[in-house]
C-alpha positions as CSV (number, residue, x, y, z in Angstrom):
1,M,-14.3,-27.8,77.4
2,G,-10.8,-25.6,78.3
3,G,-8.0,-24.3,75.9
4,D,-8.0,-21.3,74.0
5,S,-11.7,-20.8,72.0
6,A,-10.0,-18.9,69.0
7,Y,-8.7,-21.1,66.1
8,R,-6.9,-19.5,62.8
9,V,-8.8,-19.5,59.7
10,P,-8.4,-18.0,56.2
11,S,-9.5,-14.8,55.5
12,G,-8.9,-15.5,51.3
13,T,-8.0,-17.8,49.0
14,A,-4.6,-18.0,48.1
15,W,-2.8,-20.2,45.0
16,S,0.4,-21.4,44.0
17,E,2.0,-23.1,41.6
18,L,5.0,-26.0,41.5
19,R,6.3,-27.7,38.3
20,E,8.4,-31.1,38.8
21,K,9.7,-33.1,35.9
22,G,7.2,-31.7,33.2
23,S,3.9,-31.6,35.9
24,R,2.2,-29.1,37.1
25,F,0.7,-28.5,40.6
26,L,-1.6,-26.2,41.5
27,A,-2.8,-25.6,44.8
28,I,-6.0,-23.8,45.7
29,L,-6.3,-22.8,49.3
30,E,-9.9,-21.6,50.5
31,P,-12.3,-21.2,53.3
32,A,-14.6,-24.0,53.9
33,G,-17.5,-23.5,56.5
34,S,-19.1,-27.4,56.2
35,E,-18.6,-30.7,55.1
36,A,-21.5,-29.5,52.3
37,S,-20.2,-26.7,51.4
38,V,-16.3,-28.8,50.9
39,R,-18.6,-31.7,48.7
40,E,-19.4,-28.8,46.8
41,Q,-16.2,-26.4,46.2
42,I,-14.9,-30.4,45.4
43,K,-17.4,-31.1,42.9
44,A,-16.9,-27.4,41.2
45,H,-13.0,-27.7,41.3
46,R,-13.5,-31.0,39.4
47,E,-15.3,-30.1,36.6
48,A,-13.2,-26.8,36.5
49,Y,-10.4,-28.4,35.8
50,S,-11.5,-31.7,34.0
51,G,-8.8,-31.8,31.9
52,A,-6.3,-32.4,34.4
53,S,-4.4,-35.7,35.4
54,H,-6.0,-35.9,39.3
55,V,-7.7,-33.2,41.3
56,C,-6.7,-34.1,44.8
57,W,-7.6,-32.5,48.1
58,A,-7.6,-31.8,52.2
59,W,-9.8,-30.4,54.3
60,R,-10.2,-29.5,58.3
61,I,-13.4,-27.7,59.9
62,G,-14.3,-26.2,63.2
63,S,-12.4,-27.0,66.4
64,P,-11.2,-29.3,67.1
65,P,-10.9,-30.5,63.7
66,R,-12.6,-32.5,61.8
67,E,-10.5,-33.4,58.6
68,G,-11.1,-35.3,54.7
69,R,-8.6,-36.1,52.4
70,S,-8.2,-37.5,48.9
71,D,-5.6,-38.8,46.6
72,A,-7.8,-38.8,44.0
73,G,-6.5,-41.6,41.4
74,E,-2.8,-40.9,42.7
75,P,-1.0,-43.9,44.8
76,A,-2.4,-44.4,48.4
77,G,-1.2,-41.9,50.9
78,T,1.1,-39.6,48.3
79,A,-1.4,-37.1,47.7
80,G,-4.5,-36.4,50.2
81,T,-2.1,-37.2,53.3
82,P,0.5,-34.8,52.8
83,M,-1.2,-32.1,51.8
84,L,-3.1,-32.5,55.2
85,Q,-0.2,-33.0,57.0
86,V,0.7,-29.0,55.9
87,L,-2.6,-27.5,56.9
88,R,-2.1,-29.6,60.2
89,G,1.3,-28.2,60.7
90,A,0.2,-24.6,59.8
91,D,-2.5,-25.2,62.4
92,V,-5.2,-23.0,60.3
93,S,-9.0,-24.6,60.3
94,D,-12.1,-24.1,58.4
95,V,-10.1,-24.6,55.0
96,L,-9.8,-26.9,52.0
97,A,-6.6,-27.4,49.8
98,V,-7.3,-28.4,46.3
99,V,-4.0,-29.7,44.4
100,V,-4.6,-29.9,40.3
101,R,-2.0,-32.0,38.7
102,W,-1.3,-31.9,35.2
103,F,1.1,-35.1,34.5
104,G,4.1,-34.1,32.3
105,G,4.8,-37.4,31.2
106,V,7.8,-38.3,34.1
107,K,7.1,-40.2,36.8
108,L,8.0,-39.2,40.0
109,G,7.5,-42.3,41.9
110,K,6.2,-42.0,45.6
111,G,8.5,-39.7,47.5
112,G,8.5,-36.9,44.6
113,L,4.7,-37.1,44.6
114,A,5.0,-36.3,48.2
115,R,6.7,-33.6,47.9
116,A,5.5,-31.9,45.3
117,Y,1.8,-32.0,46.6
118,A,3.3,-31.3,49.9
119,G,5.1,-28.9,48.7
120,A,2.3,-27.2,46.5
121,V,0.2,-26.8,49.3
122,R,3.2,-25.1,51.7
123,D,3.8,-22.4,49.1
124,A,-0.1,-21.3,48.9
125,V,-0.1,-22.2,52.8
126,E,2.4,-19.0,52.8
127,A,0.6,-16.5,50.6
128,L,-2.6,-17.7,52.9
129,K,-4.3,-14.1,54.4
130,I,-5.3,-15.8,58.2
131,A,-7.9,-14.4,60.7
132,E,-9.0,-15.8,63.9
133,R,-12.4,-17.3,64.7
134,R,-14.0,-18.5,67.8
135,A,-14.7,-21.6,68.5
136,V,-18.7,-21.8,69.6
137,V,-21.1,-24.3,70.7
138,R,-24.8,-23.5,70.2
139,L,-27.2,-24.7,72.8
140,R,-31.0,-25.4,72.1
141,V,-32.9,-24.6,75.9
142,S,-35.9,-25.1,76.8
143,L,-37.6,-23.6,79.1
144,P,-40.7,-22.2,81.6
145,Y,-42.0,-18.6,80.8
146,D,-40.8,-17.6,84.3
147,R,-37.6,-18.3,84.3
148,V,-36.4,-16.7,80.7
149,G,-35.5,-13.8,83.1
150,D,-32.6,-16.3,84.6
151,L,-31.8,-17.4,81.1
152,K,-30.7,-13.5,79.9
153,R,-28.6,-12.8,83.1
154,L,-26.4,-16.1,81.6
155,I,-26.1,-13.7,78.2
156,H,-23.0,-11.6,77.8
157,P,-22.0,-11.4,74.1
158,P,-19.7,-12.2,72.4
159,V,-18.8,-15.2,75.1
160,V,-22.8,-16.4,75.3
161,Q,-25.0,-15.0,73.1
162,A,-29.4,-15.6,72.1
163,I,-29.5,-15.7,68.4
164,E,-32.8,-17.3,67.9
165,E,-36.3,-17.1,70.4
166,S,-39.4,-18.6,70.0
167,Y,-41.8,-19.1,72.1
168,A,-45.2,-21.3,72.1
169,D,-45.8,-24.0,74.9
170,G,-42.5,-22.8,76.8
171,A,-39.9,-20.7,75.7
172,T,-37.0,-22.1,73.6
173,V,-33.9,-19.9,73.1
174,T,-31.0,-21.2,71.1
175,L,-27.6,-19.8,72.9
176,E,-24.0,-19.7,71.3
177,V,-21.4,-20.0,73.6
178,E,-17.5,-19.9,73.6
179,S,-16.5,-24.0,73.7
180,R,-14.7,-22.9,76.8
181,Y,-17.8,-22.2,78.8
182,V,-19.7,-24.4,77.2
183,K,-19.5,-26.3,80.5
184,E,-20.1,-23.8,83.3
185,I,-23.5,-22.7,81.0
186,I,-24.7,-26.0,80.8
187,E,-24.5,-26.4,84.7
188,A,-26.0,-22.8,85.3
189,L,-29.1,-23.6,83.0
190,D,-29.4,-27.2,84.5
191,I,-30.7,-25.3,87.2
192,F,-34.3,-24.2,85.8
193,A,-34.1,-25.4,82.2
194,T,-36.3,-28.4,81.2
195,S,-34.1,-29.3,78.3
196,V,-30.7,-28.3,76.8
197,E,-29.5,-29.8,73.8
198,E,-26.5,-28.9,71.9
199,A,-27.9,-27.9,68.2
200,G,-25.5,-27.4,65.1
201,V,-23.4,-24.8,64.0
């Protein structure tokens, strides 16, 4: 896996507002934990700003980040992509950026739109408080009862920690492992575990 397992995330919400030739652009940056939560957040913003001309968005989740974006009816490439590029440039993840636009009667052109959407997000990024989060992978490990002691010797919080244990036909333990140590932990587990599989975070 390699690399540093910490990545930058928002520790709160930031807002900014930009006006261009009568159009108003309101940018909202907020924490996002999963693609499912992002869909709900976007839906809530659409409902809250149902009177706006456009509600455009971009998000990044995880490390390495998965990404999404939408121009929401603006000309292709003039909203979601410039917003996402600002988030990439700020090297922030687990974040949703929404820009709400109220049309002011004067068309801005593709270049003007892209600059306005990027500028609104850039201003919000500058106001955003940043924290660090460890990139982790969850491993579901099945093993015989008599090898649980071997597993416990691999647990060293916060690098490797057990977050769930169940004992039925055999032992099943879910580990949370910092991404950079996943390969060597799997190699150690392979010696005595009956199965090791990634579980969703």
